[in-house]
MARDRENKOL-927965 format. One line per field, with one value per residue (C-alpha): z, x, y. Coordinates in steps of 0.001 Angstrom, whole numbers. Last residue first. Layout:
N
c3	Z / ...
c1	X / ...
c2	Y / ...
This chain:
221
c3	-15523 / -12184 / -10240 / -11671 / -10763 / -7203 / -6791 / -8012 / -5796 / -2793 / -3310 / -3457 / -1917 / 923 / 3193 / 2641 / 5364 / 4808 / 7142 / 7468 / 6387 / 6219 / 2515 / 1646 / 3633 / 2019 / -1499 / -853 / 809 / -1688 / -5285 / -5200 / -2248 / -4577 / -6127 / -4944 / -7818 / -8470 / -4743 / -1790 / 1449 / 4100 / 7060 / 8133 / 10188 / 12532 / 14053 / 15949 / 17769 / 17127 / 13482 / 12605 / 13926 / 11500 / 8564 / 9471 / 9568 / 6098 / 4675 / 5820 / 8352 / 7503 / 9887 / 11959 / 13468 / 16608 / 17638 / 20869 / 22854 / 26564 / 27430 / 29525 / 27306 / 24211 / 25782 / 26736 / 23129 / 21908 / 24235 / 23331 / 19610 / 19976 / 22233 / 19915 / 16972 / 18708 / 18911 / 16733 / 13343 / 14521 / 12183 / 11676 / 13334 / 15866 / 16020 / 17882 / 16619 / 18677 / 21483 / 24974 / 28008 / 25999 / 26123 / 22987 / 24695 / 27827 / 25920 / 23785 / 26885 / 28304 / 24926 / 24543 / 27985 / 27556 / 24021 / 24899 / 27811 / 25777 / 22909 / 19633 / 19579 / 21486 / 25059 / 26813 / 24401 / 25453 / 22810 / 21129 / 19725 / 22170 / 20894 / 20758 / 17605 / 17942 / 18480 / 16393 / 16510 / 15126 / 16268 / 15028 / 15659 / 16881 / 20331 / 21198 / 20743 / 23878 / 23160 / 19562 / 18473 / 21529 / 21293 / 17602 / 18481 / 21256 / 19025 / 16386 / 19058 / 20080 / 18558 / 15381 / 14446 / 16594 / 18800 / 15718 / 13833 / 11849 / 11999 / 10905 / 11003 / 7773 / 6995 / 4949 / 8058 / 9846 / 7197 / 7217 / 11024 / 10846 / 8389 / 10497 / 13602 / 11696 / 10686 / 14314 / 15530 / 12970 / 10116 / 9556 / 9905 / 12659 / 14019 / 16744 / 14141 / 14595 / 12421 / 9575 / 10312 / 10854 / 8133 / 7547 / 6411 / 3297 / 2965 / 6147 / 8674 / 9790 / 12530 / 12449 / 12633 / 11168 / 7580 / 7235 / 8468 / 7106 / 4446 / 4378 / 1660 / 2614 / 1994 / -967 / 0
c1	-27952 / -29705 / -26930 / -24371 / -26504 / -26877 / -23142 / -22375 / -25097 / -23658 / -20362 / -17338 / -14634 / -17114 / -14586 / -11504 / -9029 / -6767 / -3863 / -3746 / -776 / -2795 / -2151 / -2644 / -5879 / -7213 / -6297 / -8098 / -11137 / -11905 / -12404 / -11275 / -13566 / -16563 / -15681 / -18597 / -19485 / -16053 / -15267 / -14597 / -16485 / -14644 / -12298 / -9961 / -6789 / -4250 / -5763 / -3400 / -5459 / -7678 / -6872 / -7316 / -10881 / -11630 / -10198 / -12397 / -15406 / -14623 / -14253 / -17724 / -17618 / -17916 / -15229 / -12807 / -9572 / -7469 / -4374 / -3164 / -6368 / -6932 / -3623 / -5221 / -3701 / -5083 / -8546 / -8315 / -7476 / -10491 / -12766 / -11106 / -11656 / -15247 / -16187 / -14520 / -16453 / -19699 / -22134 / -25176 / -25072 / -24329 / -21325 / -20349 / -18529 / -16621 / -13015 / -10543 / -7270 / -4910 / -7310 / -5914 / -6461 / -7583 / -10255 / -11967 / -15361 / -14001 / -12167 / -15268 / -17412 / -14977 / -14714 / -18483 / -19192 / -16569 / -17665 / -21369 / -20688 / -18238 / -20638 / -20508 / -24039 / -26008 / -25545 / -27336 / -30249 / -30787 / -29781 / -32339 / -30345 / -27546 / -23961 / -23914 / -24562 / -21607 / -18502 / -15689 / -13005 / -9519 / -7196 / -3610 / -2383 / 714 / 512 / -2667 / -1229 / -2573 / -6122 / -6324 / -8986 / -11251 / -11169 / -12083 / -15034 / -16186 / -15765 / -18005 / -20526 / -21099 / -24531 / -23583 / -21383 / -22449 / -19333 / -17145 / -14586 / -11390 / -8559 / -5006 / -2078 / -2320 / 709 / -958 / -1077 / -2884 / -5606 / -6018 / -6340 / -8804 / -11009 / -10859 / -11834 / -14783 / -15907 / -15903 / -17695 / -20453 / -20593 / -23655 / -27416 / -30000 / -28528 / -26700 / -24963 / -21297 / -18507 / -20219 / -18674 / -15203 / -13276 / -9768 / -7402 / -5315 / -2266 / -794 / 82 / 3442 / 3062 / 5633 / 2877 / 2062 / 2847 / -128 / -141 / 3283 / 2716 / 2934 / 2646 / 1014 / 2394 / 1351 / 0
c2	8156 / 8651 / 6956 / 9339 / 12331 / 11073 / 10512 / 14025 / 15506 / 13665 / 15492 / 13253 / 15485 / 16201 / 17967 / 20108 / 21116 / 24115 / 24939 / 28717 / 30835 / 34065 / 34659 / 30995 / 30789 / 33977 / 32815 / 29498 / 31047 / 33804 / 32652 / 29044 / 28326 / 28715 / 25360 / 23213 / 20872 / 19336 / 19278 / 21592 / 22119 / 24087 / 23782 / 26565 / 26296 / 27884 / 31034 / 33351 / 35981 / 39016 / 39805 / 36147 / 36472 / 39298 / 37342 / 34363 / 36680 / 38040 / 34522 / 33472 / 30612 / 26903 / 25635 / 27726 / 26491 / 26419 / 24510 / 22893 / 22310 / 21601 / 23260 / 26014 / 28712 / 27002 / 26817 / 30508 / 31429 / 29489 / 31456 / 34754 / 34186 / 32971 / 35891 / 38400 / 36968 / 37844 / 34901 / 35644 / 33942 / 30409 / 30249 / 26622 / 23731 / 25835 / 24638 / 22458 / 20987 / 18809 / 17982 / 17412 / 15186 / 12180 / 9508 / 10876 / 10723 / 12427 / 15155 / 15744 / 16318 / 18876 / 20613 / 20843 / 22263 / 24968 / 25874 / 25935 / 28314 / 30405 / 31080 / 29128 / 27724 / 25107 / 23877 / 26746 / 26468 / 22845 / 20318 / 18058 / 15113 / 15904 / 15882 / 19686 / 21760 / 24146 / 21977 / 20551 / 17870 / 17381 / 14628 / 14538 / 11029 / 9178 / 10789 / 8903 / 5424 / 3718 / 4835 / 6054 / 3563 / 3862 / 7642 / 7487 / 5265 / 7613 / 10672 / 9076 / 8093 / 11717 / 12133 / 10246 / 13195 / 16157 / 16151 / 16436 / 14291 / 14647 / 12094 / 12988 / 10516 / 8528 / 6379 / 3647 / 1454 / 4306 / 4459 / 675 / 720 / 3589 / 1697 / -1475 / 531 / 2006 / -1496 / -2665 / 480 / 129 / 2612 / 4785 / 4739 / 5089 / 8301 / 6370 / 4210 / 5058 / 6427 / 8301 / 11705 / 10236 / 12059 / 10696 / 13445 / 12811 / 15040 / 13589 / 16258 / 17642 / 20274 / 23071 / 25671 / 29103 / 28113 / 25801 / 22217 / 21278 / 18681 / 14895 / 12264 / 9002 / 5540 / 3406 / 0
């Protein structure tokens, strides 16, 4: 099996990450569909054997089960992997208002819960999952900065935010990464996000490389 290639994760870190990141959104079956724990472990083992070292998940994926499965896999070999996770929606099917959004209260509760599910005392990369539309950017920036200072997270990122908001946050503290959708159908990132990330030295994480619309259109033919 061909081994992975590695890149520095942006120009603001010395972290070497595999070019292919393993997305764990389907790991678990709590939503009534998805990948069983045993199959997910096999997938992660194959990924690691090929040299992969970067796993991306979120508290919302399979209502927390994805993080639990990733935590089970990395136990005993935690330092060999870069683990990225996200918050905003909560792992609860019907989250209380105090547990939803990007504000400090939701952030603090989410990171503590993620640490327990991942069976670790730190998260390599932590980020809000999407823009909730109301939490002040200053609150998000200072909250993430406090988590870095406390040692609970090492690097910070932003997922699915408008480019202008990401630029504002970068002006407040040192952001390390952005995550966005990118594939043959969704190429809007080429216009603003990619040049912005390059200019600011941000590590760039793409998701949905095989857009569901592409698969659907192929099946319809």
